[in-house]
C-alpha positions in Angstrom: -167.7 80.0 -76.4 -165.3 79.0 -75.0 -165.0 81.2 -71.4 -160.8 82.9 -70.7 -158.5 80.9 -68.1 -157.2 82.5 -65.7 -153.8 82.2 -67.1 -155.4 83.3 -70.2 -156.8 86.3 -68.5 -153.1 86.6 -67.0 -150.9 86.2 -69.9 -153.8 88.5 -72.1 -153.0 91.5 -69.0 -149.4 91.1 -69.1 -149.2 91.8 -73.0 -151.0 94.3 -73.7 -149.0 96.1 -70.4 -145.9 95.1 -72.3 -147.5 96.5 -75.3 -148.2 100.0 -73.6 -144.9 100.4 -72.1 -143.5 100.2 -75.5 -145.5 102.7 -76.0 -144.7 105.4 -73.7 -140.7 104.2 -74.2 -140.9 104.9 -77.3 -143.4 108.3 -77.3 -140.7 109.1 -74.6 -137.2 108.6 -76.6 -139.5 110.9 -79.5 -139.7 113.4 -77.8 -136.6 114.4 -76.7 -135.2 117.7 -77.8 -132.8 116.7 -80.9 -130.4 117.9 -77.3 -131.3 115.4 -75.2 -131.3 112.7 -77.9 -127.6 113.1 -78.8 -126.2 113.3 -75.5 -128.4 110.4 -74.6 -127.3 108.1 -78.4 -124.0 109.7 -76.9 -123.6 108.4 -73.3 -124.8 105.0 -75.0 -122.3 105.1 -78.0 -120.1 105.6 -75.2 -120.7 102.7 -73.0 -121.1 99.9 -75.8 -117.5 101.4 -77.2 -116.0 100.6 -73.3 -117.9 97.1 -73.2 -116.9 96.0 -76.8 -113.7 95.4 -78.4 -115.0 97.4 -81.5 -116.2 100.9 -82.8 -119.1 102.2 -82.3 -120.4 105.3 -84.4 -122.8 107.0 -83.2 -125.1 106.8 -86.8 -125.1 103.7 -86.0 -126.5 102.9 -82.4 -128.9 105.8 -83.3 -130.1 103.5 -86.4 -129.6 100.0 -84.2 -132.2 101.9 -81.6 -134.7 102.5 -84.0 -134.8 99.0 -85.5 -134.3 97.5 -82.3 -137.3 99.1 -80.8 -139.8 98.1 -83.9 -138.6 94.8 -83.4 -139.4 94.6 -79.3 -142.9 96.2 -80.6 -143.7 94.1 -83.7 -142.4 91.0 -81.6 -145.0 92.3 -78.2 -148.2 93.1 -80.7 -148.5 89.7 -82.4 -147.9 88.1 -78.7 -150.6 91.0 -77.9 -153.1 89.7 -81.2 -152.3 85.9 -79.8 -154.0 86.1 -76.1 -156.5 87.5 -78.1 -157.5 85.9 -80.4 -155.5 82.7 -80.0 -154.1 82.6 -82.9 -151.5 84.1 -85.4 -152.4 87.8 -86.6 -148.9 88.8 -88.3 -150.6 91.0 -91.2 -152.5 93.2 -88.7 -150.3 93.0 -86.1 -147.3 94.4 -88.4 -150.1 97.3 -89.7 -150.4 98.7 -86.5 -147.0 98.9 -85.5 -146.1 100.4 -88.3 -148.6 103.0 -88.3 -147.5 103.8 -84.4 -144.1 104.3 -86.7 -145.3 106.7 -88.8 -147.6 108.6 -86.0 -143.5 108.3 -83.7 -142.2 110.6 -86.9 -145.3 113.4 -87.3 -144.9 113.5 -83.7 -141.1 114.1 -84.2 -142.0 117.3 -86.4 -142.9 118.9 -82.8 -140.2 118.7 -81.5 -137.2 121.3 -81.1 -134.1 120.1 -82.9 -136.1 116.5 -84.0 -137.8 115.7 -88.1 -139.9 113.8 -90.1 -137.3 111.6 -91.6 -138.2 108.4 -94.6 -135.4 107.0 -93.5 -136.4 106.1 -89.6 -139.6 105.0 -90.7 -138.0 102.7 -93.5 -135.4 101.7 -90.7 -138.2 101.2 -87.6 -140.5 99.2 -90.8 -136.8 96.6 -90.9 -137.1 96.2 -86.5 -141.5 95.0 -87.8 -140.9 92.7 -90.3 -137.3 91.6 -88.4 -139.8 91.1 -84.6 -142.5 89.6 -86.6 -140.8 86.8 -88.1 -138.6 86.0 -85.3 -142.1 85.7 -83.0 -144.0 83.6 -85.8 -140.7 81.0 -86.7 -141.1 80.7 -82.0 -144.8 80.4 -82.3 -144.6 78.2 -85.2 -141.8 75.8 -83.0 -143.7 76.0 -80.1 -147.1 75.0 -81.4 -145.2 71.8 -83.1 -143.8 71.1 -80.1 -146.4 71.4 -78.3 -148.9 69.2 -80.8 -145.9 66.2 -81.5 -145.8 66.0 -77.6 -149.9 65.9 -77.0 -149.8 63.0 -80.0 -146.8 61.3 -78.3 -148.4 61.2 -74.8 -152.2 59.8 -76.5 -150.3 57.5 -77.9 
């Protein structure tokens, strides 16, 4: 069995910290009461409407927040498994990300003014699949470039 280099160990622990940080961020956002959540998304919508020359609705911003946070989670969950197993395992990473999305929605049942919504889980799933596709494409392209450089260096 091959021992891991210091770089591989650092890569794994940094990947783990990013995934755990995303778990905490998602939990904290979901733990906001309905009133706090509306205030947060209202503030963020106002900021985006100030920056962009077109009007965004609060519903759109909230939907994109769900999509984005789970796309990031899936991307970095895939990265974590690559750093650990040194191979791509997208189905397993997506399954764990979706499991967290389900538990996140169940958690909201117990938060005042929040609810478990099937549509939110589907938006989360779309983000998870998108994050997985982006990671997989980048991973395959990077490996192809690395292999090309290794092959050309050997010639």
